[in-house]
VOVEX-742319 format. One line per field, with one value per residue: residue in one letter; residue number from 1; x, y, z of N, C-alpha, C in turn. Coordinates in steps of 0.05 Angstrom, whole numbers, plus 5000, padded with zeros to 4 digits. Layout:
BEGIN
resn	(A,...) .
resi	(NUM,...) .
n.xx	(X,...) .
n.yy	(Y,...) .
n.zz	(Z,...) .
ca.xx	(X,...) .
ca.yy	(Y,...) .
ca.zz	(Z,...) .
c.xx	(X,...) .
c.yy	(Y,...) .
c.zz	(Z,...) .
END
This chain:
BEGIN
resn	(M,K,K,L,F,P,I,F,C,S,C,A,I,A,L,A,S,C,G,G,E,T,S,D,A,A,R,K,G,S,T,E,K,R,S,V,A,P,E,Q,P,A,P,L,Q,P,S,G,K,E,F,F,Y,N,F,D,S,D,T,A,D,Q,M,P,A,R,F,H,G,A,L,T,G,Q,G,P,M,G,E,W,K,I,I,R,D,E,S,A,P,S,A,P,H,A,L,A,Q,I,S,T,D,D,T,G,Y,R,F,P,L,A,I,L,D,E,G,S,F,K,D,L,E,L,S,V,R,F,K,P,V,S,G,S,E,D,Q,A,A,G,I,V,W,R,Y,R,D,Q,D,N,Y,Y,I,L,R,A,N,A,L,E,N,N,V,V,L,Y,K,M,E,N,G,K,R,T,D,L,P,L,K,G,E,G,R,T,Y,G,K,K,A,S,V,P,S,Q,Q,W,S,A,L,R,V,T,V,T,G,S,L,F,E,V,F,L,N,D,E,K,L,Y,Q,V,E,D,E,T,F,K,E,A,G,K,V,G,L,W,T,K,A,D,S,T,T,H,F,D,D,L,R,V,I,A,K) .
resi	(1,2,3,4,5,6,7,8,9,10,11,12,13,14,15,16,17,18,19,20,21,22,23,24,25,26,27,28,29,30,31,32,33,34,35,36,37,38,39,40,41,42,43,44,45,46,47,48,49,50,51,52,53,54,55,56,57,58,59,60,61,62,63,64,65,66,67,68,69,70,71,72,73,74,75,76,77,78,79,80,81,82,83,84,85,86,87,88,89,90,91,92,93,94,95,96,97,98,99,100,101,102,103,104,105,106,107,108,109,110,111,112,113,114,115,116,117,118,119,120,121,122,123,124,125,126,127,128,129,130,131,132,133,134,135,136,137,138,139,140,141,142,143,144,145,146,147,148,149,150,151,152,153,154,155,156,157,158,159,160,161,162,163,164,165,166,167,168,169,170,171,172,173,174,175,176,177,178,179,180,181,182,183,184,185,186,187,188,189,190,191,192,193,194,195,196,197,198,199,200,201,202,203,204,205,206,207,208,209,210,211,212,213,214,215,216,217,218,219,220,221,222,223,224,225,226,227,228,229,230,231,232,233,234,235,236,237,238,239,240,241,242,243,244,245,246,247,248,249) .
n.xx	(5155,5139,5186,5188,5219,5249,5207,5185,5228,5231,5182,5190,5233,5209,5169,5200,5224,5180,5164,5206,5198,5148,5161,5194,5157,5122,5153,5156,5103,5061,5000,4993,4961,4978,4985,4954,4942,4875,4845,4840,4783,4768,4746,4692,4701,4677,4647,4691,4732,4801,4865,4935,5001,5067,5110,5153,5156,5161,5196,5261,5280,5239,5172,5122,5085,5017,5009,5008,5041,5025,5012,4998,4994,5054,5119,5166,5146,5138,5188,5182,5204,5220,5258,5314,5308,5328,5308,5254,5185,5165,5213,5254,5243,5218,5173,5194,5192,5235,5250,5277,5261,5245,5199,5146,5089,5077,5058,5072,5044,5028,4987,4940,4917,4882,4829,4767,4742,4691,4671,4719,4778,4841,4911,4981,5051,5104,5165,5196,5250,5284,5287,5282,5244,5196,5177,5141,5087,5033,4966,4916,4848,4784,4798,4792,4818,4882,4873,4831,4812,4814,4862,4904,4956,5020,5072,5140,5172,5137,5111,5057,4990,4948,4884,4862,4822,4832,4811,4794,4848,4862,4885,4856,4854,4813,4761,4763,4719,4676,4717,4732,4768,4832,4880,4892,4923,4972,5026,5075,5120,5170,5232,5269,5248,5200,5130,5059,5003,4933,4866,4796,4738,4672,4617,4608,4642,4705,4756,4816,4880,4943,4997,4962,4935,4878,4866,4830,4765,4735,4684,4659,4630,4647,4669,4632,4628,4655,4726,4795,4853,4916,4985,5023,5065,5101,5132,5201,5204,5234,5212,5197,5155,5115,5078,5024,4955,4888,4820,4757,4695) .
n.yy	(5309,5276,5245,5263,5267,5223,5193,5229,5233,5182,5179,5219,5198,5153,5176,5203,5160,5135,5176,5175,5125,5134,5173,5144,5106,5140,5160,5115,5094,5131,5162,5213,5265,5294,5355,5356,5364,5367,5309,5305,5301,5248,5227,5180,5116,5083,5017,4968,5002,5009,5016,5017,5010,5009,5040,5053,5097,5138,5190,5180,5173,5203,5213,5178,5205,5225,5204,5213,5223,5198,5190,5146,5147,5150,5184,5201,5221,5173,5153,5154,5130,5127,5075,5040,4973,4916,4866,4871,4855,4884,4908,4966,4995,5006,5022,5045,5044,5073,5094,5082,5090,5066,5071,5042,5045,5065,5081,5088,5114,5110,5143,5136,5184,5185,5165,5144,5085,5036,4979,4931,4904,4895,4895,4880,4872,4855,4864,4848,4879,4895,4905,4908,4915,4908,4876,4893,4895,4927,4935,4985,5004,5037,5085,5140,5180,5192,5164,5128,5071,5009,4955,4908,4866,4836,4801,4792,4778,4755,4718,4718,4737,4790,4821,4885,4937,5007,5051,5114,5121,5076,5011,4949,4880,4839,4789,4724,4700,4650,4628,4660,4705,4701,4726,4737,4696,4645,4644,4635,4686,4707,4742,4788,4768,4769,4774,4766,4804,4807,4832,4823,4862,4864,4896,4886,4844,4814,4784,4748,4740,4709,4706,4686,4646,4632,4655,4669,4696,4758,4794,4858,4920,4971,5014,5035,5066,5091,5099,5121,5085,5052,5043,5013,5012,4991,5016,5005,4981,4968,4965,4942,4957,4937,4936,4954,4947,4966,4952,4975,4950) .
n.zz	(6219,6158,6113,6047,6003,5979,5957,5920,5885,5864,5836,5799,5770,5749,5717,5680,5655,5632,5598,5560,5536,5512,5475,5439,5420,5395,5354,5322,5315,5314,5289,5271,5235,5172,5135,5073,5003,4977,4948,4879,4835,4788,4722,4718,4691,4632,4623,4599,4585,4582,4614,4608,4632,4621,4631,4598,4565,4599,4635,4660,4729,4751,4778,4743,4687,4695,4745,4816,4880,4946,5017,5069,5139,5178,5176,5122,5055,5002,4953,4890,4828,4758,4735,4707,4690,4669,4676,4678,4662,4618,4592,4579,4626,4694,4747,4809,4881,4923,4972,5036,5087,5151,5182,5216,5210,5156,5092,5029,4969,4899,4858,4806,4761,4718,4716,4749,4779,4789,4788,4768,4737,4762,4757,4767,4754,4797,4835,4893,4923,4967,5039,5108,5148,5119,5057,5012,4965,4933,4907,4896,4903,4891,4914,4956,4984,5017,5064,5058,5027,4989,4993,4965,4982,4973,5008,5014,5057,5094,5063,5044,5023,5030,5038,5052,5084,5085,5128,5147,5158,5187,5182,5166,5163,5121,5128,5096,5047,5068,5099,5142,5186,5171,5165,5110,5061,5061,5014,4963,4956,4925,4937,4895,4848,4795,4803,4796,4814,4824,4824,4818,4817,4834,4849,4916,4919,4919,4883,4889,4862,4852,4811,4771,4798,4833,4897,4940,4961,4979,5014,5021,5042,5054,5023,4973,4928,4865,4854,4851,4826,4844,4865,4919,4976,5036,5095,5095,5046,4985,4921,4856,4801,4745,4682,4697,4697,4686,4679,4667,4689) .
ca.xx	(5146,5148,5205,5175,5238,5255,5183,5184,5249,5223,5161,5202,5249,5190,5156,5220,5227,5156,5165,5224,5185,5127,5173,5203,5134,5110,5169,5152,5076,5040,4985,4987,4954,4994,4969,4957,4923,4852,4847,4825,4766,4775,4721,4685,4707,4656,4653,4708,4754,4826,4890,4959,5025,5093,5129,5176,5157,5163,5223,5277,5285,5216,5146,5111,5063,4990,5009,5018,5047,5010,5023,4982,5010,5076,5145,5168,5133,5154,5205,5175,5220,5224,5285,5320,5309,5328,5293,5225,5170,5165,5238,5275,5236,5199,5168,5204,5191,5262,5255,5282,5253,5233,5176,5129,5062,5083,5048,5074,5025,5029,4958,4934,4898,4867,4801,4756,4730,4676,4677,4743,4800,4866,4934,5008,5075,5120,5189,5207,5279,5297,5272,5284,5218,5177,5183,5113,5077,5004,4949,4896,4824,4763,4813,4779,4840,4904,4865,4807,4814,4821,4889,4913,4985,5037,5095,5160,5182,5117,5101,5027,4975,4927,4867,4855,4811,4844,4788,4803,4876,4866,4886,4844,4851,4785,4758,4759,4692,4675,4739,4735,4792,4856,4901,4898,4930,5001,5033,5103,5125,5199,5247,5286,5235,5175,5105,5035,4981,4909,4840,4772,4719,4645,4601,4622,4657,4733,4770,4844,4897,4972,5007,4939,4922,4858,4872,4806,4747,4728,4661,4659,4615,4656,4671,4614,4629,4679,4749,4819,4870,4944,5005,5026,5086,5101,5157,5226,5203,5242,5196,5194,5129,5113,5054,5000,4933,4862,4799,4731,4675) .
ca.yy	(5311,5253,5251,5259,5271,5198,5185,5248,5227,5157,5185,5235,5180,5136,5192,5209,5136,5131,5195,5166,5103,5145,5186,5123,5095,5160,5162,5091,5085,5151,5166,5241,5273,5314,5372,5347,5376,5350,5292,5316,5280,5238,5218,5152,5103,5064,4989,4961,5021,4997,5032,4999,5026,4995,5060,5055,5123,5159,5201,5167,5187,5219,5201,5177,5223,5216,5193,5230,5209,5203,5175,5140,5141,5167,5185,5217,5212,5154,5164,5138,5139,5109,5065,5020,4946,4898,4842,4878,4842,4902,4922,4968,5011,4998,5042,5035,5059,5068,5105,5060,5097,5042,5076,5018,5051,5083,5068,5105,5108,5124,5142,5142,5206,5185,5158,5130,5059,5022,4951,4932,4884,4910,4877,4891,4855,4868,4850,4857,4881,4895,4916,4891,4918,4897,4875,4892,4906,4927,4950,5000,5011,5054,5104,5166,5197,5176,5149,5112,5056,4980,4948,4880,4867,4812,4807,4771,4770,4739,4699,4717,4757,4799,4843,4903,4963,5029,5068,5136,5118,5051,4988,4925,4858,4831,4760,4711,4689,4622,4619,4677,4722,4684,4744,4731,4668,4640,4640,4640,4712,4708,4767,4789,4756,4782,4759,4781,4807,4815,4831,4831,4875,4865,4904,4882,4819,4818,4758,4753,4722,4712,4691,4673,4626,4645,4648,4671,4718,4775,4811,4881,4942,4996,5034,5026,5084,5090,5114,5118,5061,5059,5025,5017,4996,4994,5020,5007,4964,4976,4948,4950,4951,4940,4926,4960,4946,4968,4950,4980,4929) .
ca.zz	(6191,6142,6092,6022,5981,5964,5941,5898,5866,5851,5817,5777,5753,5734,5696,5659,5640,5616,5576,5540,5521,5496,5452,5420,5408,5378,5330,5305,5311,5315,5265,5269,5208,5159,5117,5045,4984,4973,4925,4856,4823,4761,4710,4719,4665,4624,4622,4577,4582,4593,4615,4612,4637,4624,4640,4581,4552,4620,4639,4681,4754,4758,4779,4716,4680,4701,4772,4838,4904,4970,5039,5092,5163,5188,5162,5098,5031,4986,4931,4866,4805,4736,4735,4686,4701,4645,4682,4679,4641,4594,4595,4600,4650,4714,4768,4835,4905,4932,4999,5055,5115,5163,5199,5214,5199,5134,5068,5006,4947,4873,4850,4778,4759,4692,4718,4772,4772,4810,4783,4752,4740,4767,4760,4764,4759,4819,4844,4919,4920,4993,5062,5132,5161,5100,5028,5005,4940,4934,4888,4911,4887,4904,4930,4960,4993,5028,5087,5053,5002,4992,4986,4964,4982,4976,5025,5010,5083,5107,5044,5045,5007,5048,5029,5074,5079,5100,5134,5165,5165,5202,5165,5178,5144,5118,5128,5071,5044,5075,5115,5165,5187,5172,5157,5082,5056,5055,4986,4957,4944,4927,4933,4871,4825,4787,4807,4787,4833,4809,4837,4803,4835,4824,4872,4942,4918,4909,4878,4892,4847,4852,4788,4758,4815,4851,4925,4957,4956,5002,5010,5040,5032,5066,5001,4951,4905,4848,4863,4835,4831,4847,4875,4948,4991,5065,5110,5080,5022,4958,4904,4828,4789,4716,4670,4711,4679,4698,4660,4679,4684) .
c.xx	(5157,5167,5192,5195,5244,5231,5181,5204,5242,5202,5172,5218,5230,5176,5175,5224,5204,5155,5183,5212,5163,5139,5182,5179,5122,5126,5163,5122,5054,5026,4976,4982,4972,4976,4975,4936,4899,4855,4829,4808,4776,4750,4717,4688,4685,4665,4669,4732,4779,4849,4913,4984,5049,5116,5153,5178,5160,5192,5237,5280,5263,5192,5134,5088,5036,4988,5017,5023,5029,5022,5001,5001,5032,5100,5144,5152,5151,5169,5200,5190,5218,5253,5289,5323,5306,5313,5262,5210,5167,5190,5239,5267,5217,5194,5177,5198,5217,5269,5257,5276,5237,5211,5155,5103,5065,5076,5050,5056,5033,5001,4955,4912,4879,4838,4794,4742,4714,4681,4700,4759,4826,4889,4960,5028,5092,5144,5198,5237,5293,5278,5274,5258,5196,5188,5155,5107,5047,4991,4925,4872,4803,4776,4799,4800,4860,4896,4841,4809,4816,4849,4893,4943,4997,5062,5115,5173,5163,5106,5071,5016,4950,4911,4858,4835,4827,4821,4796,4831,4882,4865,4875,4843,4822,4783,4753,4731,4692,4697,4744,4761,4816,4881,4911,4904,4960,5004,5062,5105,5155,5211,5263,5274,5208,5152,5083,5013,4957,4884,4818,4751,4692,4626,4618,4639,4684,4745,4800,4860,4926,4983,4986,4926,4903,4863,4847,4788,4741,4703,4662,4644,4623,4656,4655,4617,4655,4702,4773,4833,4899,4960,5012,5051,5084,5129,5181,5227,5214,5230,5194,5167,5130,5086,5029,4977,4907,4841,4773,4712,4647) .
c.yy	(5287,5262,5243,5258,5245,5190,5203,5240,5202,5162,5200,5217,5163,5151,5198,5184,5131,5151,5187,5144,5114,5159,5166,5112,5115,5162,5138,5086,5106,5154,5195,5249,5294,5330,5363,5361,5357,5333,5303,5294,5272,5226,5188,5139,5083,5036,4983,4979,5009,5017,5012,5016,5008,5014,5065,5082,5146,5166,5188,5185,5206,5202,5200,5197,5209,5203,5215,5213,5217,5186,5171,5135,5161,5168,5201,5205,5190,5168,5145,5149,5118,5101,5046,4993,4927,4872,4846,4863,4857,4920,4945,4982,4997,5022,5031,5055,5053,5080,5081,5068,5074,5047,5054,5024,5073,5069,5087,5095,5123,5121,5151,5163,5205,5178,5146,5105,5048,4992,4950,4906,4900,4891,4892,4868,4870,4850,4862,4856,4879,4907,4897,4893,4904,4895,4871,4905,4905,4942,4961,5006,5025,5074,5131,5187,5180,5159,5130,5098,5026,4975,4918,4880,4839,4820,4785,4762,4751,4716,4695,4740,4764,4822,4859,4924,4983,5049,5088,5131,5093,5027,4963,4904,4848,4800,4749,4699,4659,4611,4636,4693,4704,4700,4736,4701,4666,4633,4647,4667,4716,4736,4764,4774,4770,4763,4777,4781,4818,4813,4838,4840,4876,4871,4902,4857,4823,4790,4764,4731,4729,4694,4674,4651,4641,4635,4648,4693,4733,4790,4833,4904,4969,5019,5024,5042,5081,5106,5109,5091,5070,5036,5032,5001,5002,4997,5022,4990,4979,4956,4959,4941,4954,4929,4929,4962,4949,4968,4955,4958,4941) .
c.zz	(6175,6120,6065,5998,5966,5946,5916,5876,5850,5830,5793,5758,5736,5711,5673,5642,5622,5592,5554,5523,5503,5471,5431,5405,5388,5352,5311,5298,5311,5289,5262,5240,5197,5141,5088,5028,4980,4947,4902,4843,4796,4749,4713,4692,4658,4622,4596,4573,4596,4592,4621,4613,4640,4630,4622,4567,4573,4624,4663,4705,4762,4763,4751,4712,4687,4728,4791,4863,4927,4992,5060,5116,5168,5169,5137,5075,5017,4964,4907,4842,4783,4735,4712,4700,4678,4650,4681,4656,4615,4596,4574,4625,4669,4732,4795,4857,4920,4959,5018,5083,5127,5183,5195,5201,5178,5108,5044,4983,4922,4860,4821,4777,4735,4695,4744,4762,4795,4808,4764,4754,4741,4771,4756,4767,4779,4826,4871,4917,4947,5013,5085,5149,5145,5072,5015,4978,4940,4911,4904,4892,4905,4924,4931,4966,5006,5052,5083,5026,5009,4982,4986,4963,4986,4991,5023,5036,5097,5089,5047,5028,5023,5035,5053,5065,5096,5104,5155,5176,5181,5183,5179,5157,5144,5117,5101,5070,5049,5092,5140,5163,5192,5167,5129,5079,5050,5026,4982,4943,4945,4923,4907,4848,4820,4792,4797,4808,4818,4827,4817,4823,4821,4848,4898,4942,4905,4906,4875,4878,4851,4830,4774,4773,4834,4879,4943,4947,4982,4995,5031,5026,5044,5046,4977,4925,4889,4861,4845,4842,4834,4858,4904,4957,5020,5076,5091,5055,4997,4939,4876,4818,4759,4707,4687,4692,4695,4676,4675,4670,4685) .
END
């Protein structure tokens, strides 16, 4: 009779090893869905309607009024709080995402509940504070739910500005008009300093600005209908936001 025991042991050891690697990957990169409340509708805003938030009248250590938290991907929900930041463009308050969980595929959101917008101009001032996995700040529009929206984000670790679509929970960078897929564009995004991120949306055309400098255009028709707007971070990014402005077009 052939001896099978050594072969069996080798297979068992290999399987155990593979199982450990799978568990580690699952902890960092799984996209398992969580149970969340359905997104509540908000009224479509007419052309010219403007909303502005400097967060100075909101209560410290809480999510600001008229916003709610959401999460795309893995890990715990973000921790959004009104904080005191004397360096803020509209001091003394800013809105900060302060959770430092470093799950890689984790995107905390703060969504505005006051209205839906189709064409718009959306801008915010932001300060990347810390993060070893990421130091990201983003603005979100045509938001349907936590898994479907557009996002423009700046990253202080990568020094770039990238426009993505988040479709069914999968994030994909979009090609630049006339330039192809370049993974956005390189730009100076300093840590511990305030910068300004802005997008103008007209139909399927998106124009991207950093500190009032136009970087590029993107065309995409994945999400054609109106949706909410909001703020976004990634992984362990601690980021401060101020002077969020949205104007319906």
